[in-house]
C-alpha positions as CSV (number, residue, x, y, z in Angstrom):
1,X,169.2,162.9,121.4
2,X,170.4,159.8,119.6
3,X,170.8,159.8,115.8
4,X,168.0,157.2,115.4
5,X,165.5,159.2,117.4
6,X,166.3,162.3,115.3
7,X,165.7,160.4,112.1
8,X,162.5,159.0,113.3
9,X,161.3,162.5,114.4
10,X,162.2,163.9,111.0
11,X,160.4,161.1,109.2
12,X,157.2,161.7,111.2
13,X,157.4,165.4,110.5
14,X,158.0,164.8,106.7
15,X,155.0,162.4,106.6
16,X,152.8,164.9,108.3
17,X,153.8,167.6,105.9
18,X,153.3,165.3,102.9
19,X,149.8,164.3,104.1
20,X,148.9,167.9,104.7
21,X,150.1,168.9,101.2
22,X,148.1,166.1,99.5
23,X,144.9,167.0,101.4
24,X,145.4,170.7,100.5
25,X,145.9,169.7,96.9
26,X,142.7,167.7,96.8
27,X,140.8,170.5,98.4
28,X,142.3,173.0,95.9
29,X,141.3,170.8,92.9
30,X,137.8,170.3,94.4
31,X,137.5,174.0,95.1
32,X,138.6,174.8,91.5
33,X,135.9,172.4,90.2
34,X,133.3,173.9,92.5
35,X,134.4,177.3,91.4
36,X,133.5,176.5,87.8
37,X,130.3,178.5,87.5
38,X,127.2,176.5,86.6
39,X,125.1,178.2,84.0
40,X,121.6,179.3,84.7
41,X,118.8,177.6,82.8
42,X,118.6,180.5,80.4
43,X,122.4,180.5,79.8
44,X,122.4,176.7,79.3
45,X,119.6,176.9,76.7
46,X,121.5,179.7,74.9
47,X,124.8,177.8,74.9
48,X,123.1,174.6,73.7
49,X,121.2,176.4,70.9
50,X,124.6,177.9,69.8
51,X,126.3,174.6,69.8
52,X,123.4,172.9,68.0
53,X,123.5,175.6,65.3
54,X,127.3,174.9,64.9
55,X,126.5,171.2,64.6
56,X,123.9,171.9,61.9
57,X,126.4,174.0,60.0
58,X,128.8,171.1,60.0
59,X,126.0,168.6,59.3
60,X,124.6,170.4,56.3
61,X,128.2,170.9,54.9
62,X,128.6,167.1,55.3
63,X,125.3,166.6,53.6
64,X,126.4,168.8,50.6
65,X,129.4,166.5,50.1
66,X,127.0,163.5,49.6
67,X,126.3,164.8,46.0
68,X,130.0,165.1,45.3
69,X,130.7,161.6,46.7
70,X,127.9,160.2,44.6
71,X,129.2,161.9,41.4
72,X,132.8,160.9,42.2
73,X,131.8,157.3,42.8
74,X,129.9,157.3,39.4
75,X,133.2,158.4,37.7
76,X,135.1,155.6,39.4
77,X,132.4,153.1,38.5
78,X,132.4,154.2,34.8
79,X,136.2,153.9,34.7
80,X,136.2,150.5,36.3
81,X,133.6,149.4,33.7
82,X,135.8,150.8,30.9
83,X,138.9,149.0,32.3
84,X,137.0,145.7,32.4
85,X,135.9,146.2,28.8
86,X,139.4,147.3,27.7
87,X,141.0,144.3,29.4
88,X,138.8,142.0,27.3
89,X,140.2,143.7,24.2
90,X,143.8,143.4,25.4
91,X,143.3,139.7,26.2
92,X,141.8,139.1,22.7
93,X,144.8,140.6,21.0
94,X,147.1,138.6,23.2
95,X,145.4,135.4,22.1
96,X,145.7,136.5,18.4
97,X,149.4,137.2,18.9
98,X,149.9,133.9,20.6
99,X,148.3,132.0,17.7
100,X,150.4,133.9,15.2
101,X,153.5,133.2,17.2
102,X,152.8,129.4,17.3
103,X,152.2,129.4,13.5
104,X,155.4,131.2,12.9
105,X,157.4,129.0,15.2
106,X,156.3,125.8,13.4
107,X,158.2,126.9,10.2
108,X,160.9,129.1,11.6
109,X,163.5,126.3,11.9
110,X,163.8,125.5,8.1
111,X,164.8,127.5,5.1
112,X,162.3,128.0,2.4
113,X,164.2,125.7,0.0
114,X,164.3,122.9,2.6
115,X,160.6,123.3,3.3
116,X,159.8,123.1,-0.4
117,X,161.9,119.9,-0.8
118,X,160.3,118.2,2.1
119,X,156.8,119.3,1.3
120,X,154.5,116.5,0.3
121,X,152.6,119.0,-1.8
122,X,155.0,121.5,-3.4
123,X,152.3,123.4,-5.2
124,X,150.4,123.9,-2.0
125,X,153.6,125.0,-0.2
126,X,154.4,127.5,-2.9
127,X,150.9,128.9,-2.6
128,X,151.4,129.2,1.2
129,X,154.8,130.7,0.8
130,X,153.4,133.4,-1.4
131,X,151.4,134.6,1.6
132,X,154.4,134.7,4.0
133,X,154.8,138.4,3.6
134,X,151.2,139.0,4.3
135,X,151.5,136.8,7.4
136,X,154.4,138.9,8.7
137,X,152.3,142.0,8.1
138,X,149.5,140.4,10.1
139,X,151.9,139.9,13.0
140,X,153.0,143.5,12.9
141,X,149.4,144.7,12.8
142,X,148.5,142.5,15.8
143,X,151.5,143.9,17.7
144,X,150.4,147.5,17.0
145,X,146.9,146.7,18.0
146,X,148.1,145.2,21.3
147,X,150.3,148.3,22.0
148,X,147.3,150.6,21.3
149,X,144.9,148.5,23.5
150,X,147.4,148.2,26.3
151,X,148.1,151.9,26.2
152,X,144.4,152.7,26.5
153,X,144.1,150.3,29.4
154,X,147.1,151.9,31.2
155,X,145.5,155.4,30.7
156,X,142.2,154.1,32.1
157,X,143.9,152.6,35.1
158,X,145.8,155.8,35.8
159,X,142.5,157.8,35.6
160,X,140.9,155.3,38.0
161,X,143.6,155.8,40.6
162,X,143.3,159.6,40.3
163,X,139.5,159.5,40.7
164,X,139.8,157.1,43.6
165,X,142.1,159.5,45.3
166,X,139.7,162.4,44.8
167,X,136.9,160.2,46.1
168,X,138.8,159.3,49.3
169,X,139.6,163.0,49.8
170,X,136.0,164.0,49.7
171,X,135.0,161.2,52.0
172,X,137.8,162.2,54.4
173,X,136.4,165.8,54.3
174,X,133.0,164.5,55.1
175,X,134.2,162.4,58.0
176,X,135.9,165.5,59.4
177,X,132.7,167.5,59.3
178,X,130.8,164.6,60.9
179,X,133.3,164.6,63.8
180,X,132.9,168.3,64.1
181,X,129.2,167.9,64.3
182,X,129.4,165.2,67.0
183,X,131.9,167.3,69.0
184,X,129.4,170.2,69.1
185,X,126.6,167.9,70.2
186,X,128.8,166.3,72.9
187,X,129.6,169.8,74.1
188,X,125.9,170.6,74.3
189,X,125.4,167.5,76.4
190,X,128.2,168.6,78.8
191,X,126.5,172.0,79.2
192,X,123.2,170.3,80.1
193,X,125.2,168.0,82.5
194,X,126.1,171.1,84.6
195,X,122.5,171.8,85.3
196,X,120.7,170.6,88.4
197,X,118.5,167.5,88.1
198,X,115.4,169.7,88.3
199,X,116.5,172.0,85.5
200,X,117.4,169.0,83.2
201,X,114.0,167.5,84.0
202,X,112.3,170.8,83.1
203,X,114.1,170.9,79.7
204,X,113.2,167.3,79.0
205,X,109.5,168.1,79.8
206,X,109.6,171.1,77.6
207,X,110.9,169.1,74.7
208,X,108.3,166.3,75.3
209,X,105.5,169.0,75.4
210,X,106.8,170.5,72.1
211,X,106.8,167.1,70.4
212,X,103.2,166.4,71.7
213,X,102.0,169.8,70.5
214,X,103.5,169.2,67.1
215,X,102.0,165.7,66.8
216,X,98.6,167.1,67.8
217,X,98.9,169.6,64.9
218,X,99.2,166.9,62.3
219,X,96.4,167.0,59.7
220,X,93.5,164.7,60.5
221,X,92.9,161.8,58.1
222,X,89.2,162.4,58.5
223,X,88.8,166.2,58.4
224,X,92.1,167.2,56.7
225,X,93.4,169.1,59.8
226,X,93.5,168.8,63.5
227,X,93.9,172.5,64.1
228,X,92.1,175.4,62.6
229,X,95.1,177.6,63.3
230,X,97.0,175.9,60.4
231,X,97.1,177.9,57.2
232,X,94.9,176.8,54.3
233,X,97.5,175.2,52.0
234,X,96.8,174.4,48.3
235,X,94.6,171.3,47.9
236,X,95.9,170.4,44.5
237,X,99.2,170.4,42.7
238,X,102.7,169.3,43.7
239,X,103.1,172.1,46.2
240,X,100.0,170.9,48.0
241,X,101.3,167.3,48.2
242,X,104.7,168.5,49.5
243,X,103.1,170.7,52.2
244,X,100.7,168.0,53.2
245,X,103.5,165.5,53.5
246,X,105.7,167.8,55.6
247,X,102.7,168.5,57.9
248,X,102.2,164.8,58.3
249,X,105.7,164.6,59.8
250,X,104.9,167.0,62.6
251,X,106.3,165.7,65.9
252,X,108.9,163.4,64.2
253,X,112.4,163.4,65.7
254,X,115.4,165.3,64.4
255,X,118.4,163.1,63.3
256,X,121.3,164.3,61.3
257,X,121.5,162.7,57.8
258,X,117.9,161.3,58.1
259,X,115.4,161.7,55.4
260,X,112.4,159.8,56.6
261,X,110.1,158.2,57.0
262,X,110.0,159.1,60.8
263,X,113.3,160.9,61.4
264,X,114.7,163.9,59.6
265,X,117.2,166.7,59.5
266,X,116.2,170.0,57.9
267,X,117.1,169.3,54.3
268,X,116.0,165.6,54.7
269,X,112.5,166.8,55.5
270,X,112.1,169.1,52.5
271,X,113.7,166.5,50.2
272,X,111.3,163.8,51.5
273,X,108.2,166.0,51.2
274,X,108.9,167.3,47.7
275,X,110.0,163.8,46.7
276,X,106.5,162.6,47.5
277,X,105.3,165.2,45.1
278,X,107.6,163.8,42.3
279,X,110.3,166.5,42.6
280,X,113.8,165.3,43.3
281,X,115.9,167.5,45.6
282,X,119.4,167.2,46.9
283,X,120.0,166.3,50.6
284,X,121.6,169.6,51.3
285,X,120.1,173.0,52.2
286,X,122.8,174.8,50.3
287,X,122.2,172.7,47.2
288,X,118.4,173.0,47.5
289,X,118.8,176.8,47.4
290,X,119.7,176.5,43.8
291,X,117.0,173.9,42.9
292,X,114.1,176.1,42.1
293,X,113.0,179.5,40.9
294,X,114.0,182.2,43.4
295,X,111.1,184.1,44.9
296,X,111.0,187.2,47.2
297,X,109.8,187.0,50.7
298,X,106.8,189.1,49.8
299,X,105.7,186.6,47.1
300,X,106.1,183.4,49.1
301,X,103.6,180.6,48.4
302,X,103.0,177.4,50.4
303,X,105.5,174.8,49.4
304,X,108.3,177.3,48.8
305,X,111.6,176.5,50.5
306,X,113.0,179.2,52.8
307,X,116.7,179.3,53.7
308,X,118.8,180.6,56.6
309,X,122.5,181.4,57.4
310,X,125.6,182.5,55.5
311,X,126.7,180.0,54.4
312,X,123.2,178.5,54.1
313,X,122.8,175.7,56.7
314,X,119.1,175.5,57.4
315,X,115.9,175.1,55.2
316,X,112.2,175.0,56.0
317,X,109.0,174.8,54.0
318,X,106.7,177.8,53.9
319,X,103.1,176.9,54.6
320,X,101.4,180.3,54.6
321,X,100.5,183.1,57.1
322,X,104.2,183.8,57.8
323,X,104.9,180.3,59.0
324,X,107.0,177.3,58.0
325,X,107.3,173.6,58.9
326,X,110.9,172.5,59.5
327,X,113.2,170.2,61.5
328,X,114.9,172.7,63.8
329,X,117.6,170.8,65.8
330,X,118.3,167.7,67.8
331,X,116.3,168.8,70.8
332,X,113.2,169.8,68.8
333,X,110.8,167.8,66.7
334,X,109.5,168.6,63.3
335,X,107.3,171.6,64.1
336,X,105.7,174.8,62.8
337,X,107.3,178.2,63.6
338,X,107.2,181.7,62.4
339,X,109.7,182.5,59.6
340,X,111.7,184.6,62.0
341,X,112.1,181.7,64.5
342,X,115.4,181.2,62.8
343,X,117.8,184.1,62.4
344,X,119.6,185.0,59.2
345,X,116.9,184.6,56.6
346,X,118.7,184.4,53.2
347,X,116.1,183.8,50.5
348,X,113.6,181.3,49.1
349,X,113.0,179.1,46.0
350,X,110.0,177.5,44.4
351,X,110.8,173.8,43.4
352,X,109.1,172.0,40.6
């Protein structure tokens, strides 16, 4: 067999082997992907619930930093106002020093005797000369005043830079928590993406039914309530206003960082409802747990805030009969549930 035929034969064989290897590789990858077990509907719901709870933990931690950011920004604003005010004082002293310098320069080139001889009014000159020492003292005083004013300005500017650094640090921490929140929500979507079209449609329908049920439970404008199953909340007082406001949001969507009027996260809902009653609360479940008088579970009254998790990352509003109104998670609307709907009950407070 010639050398050329041998080489051609080897080339054909090598191509066949390469093609077979590529096909085998594709089949192996596809097989590995197919081997990734798809969760059952129940497993997917459990995984999504876990990821959404992790997202809420990060979200409420990010909410808690809102107060720190606001307070830190107030410090920066106050320092910047102080700097502007101090700069005005520095500029005023500078102008004073400039005027004194000009006045001093005008007579600095002659001796006192020469100025006396050339003066058109010797008596007036002698009177002015008698104040020369006082003039020099005035210059020294102005210089000391400038040094003091400039020193205060420098201190304020240094403090501003320090507080700006602290502000940026808190903002960066919040951004990290927001990314963590979104990563968990994205992971939940990937879990749902592994389900069949039929299972995803079933979950969507369940969520739609839950939203409709919640909207149907909203108090009637004419009769006060649409549903006799709702507990009889106080008709008067700030707690009554807060509860009524929260119930009016039944069926509204969950959205992290939202505090109304039609989208809420858990602490945004309670902040909004009690705000309508004239009570200011922080947009943070952890912070709200310290914004009222603590009450035992046995002594809960409608309007009390109930908290969950350690650290605290969820809050609802008690409405009586062992039930609360709350914004559960991104797949659920504002709704009414039993107090034990959420795990990890950690206490309650009574705002106002």
